[in-house]
C-alpha positions, 0 to 999 in steps of 0.5 A, a space after each residue: 210449210 216445209 222445213 226448208 222454206 224460209 222465204 215465201 209470200 203471205 197468203 193474206 197480203 201477198 208480201 214477202 215474208 221470212 220465217 226465223 226459228 228461235 227455238 225448238 218448235 218456235 218460229 217467228 214470221 217477219 218481213 223479208 226485208 232487213 233494216 238497220 236497227 239501233 238498240 234503244 231501251 226507250 223505244 217501243 218498236 220490237 225487231 228480231 235478228 237472224 238468230 231469233 233474238 228480240 231487239 227493242 230499238 228503232 230504225 237507224 238514221 243515215 248518220 247512225 248507218 255509217 257506224 255499222 259494225 262498231 260495237 254498240 252500233 246498229 245491227 241488221 234485224 227484221 220487223 215482225 210481220 203484221 198484215 191487215 189481210 187486204 189483198 
């Protein structure tokens, strides 16, 4: 992988993936499509924002999406990429 590549296709499943750097020599592979996430400590889904910070939450519903930009409201994040390898 070249240093300037941030979006490419997965070799196993063919979906678009993104690569987020979250520290020195640490990269996280995520799905390329960002979703609005509502931070929720009781949820069991994990997301990653653009800076590499991990967020525990759930995908925001339609009413919560309207409050985007409000402090404590939903924010854009990416799902970590998990593929079954079926092409």
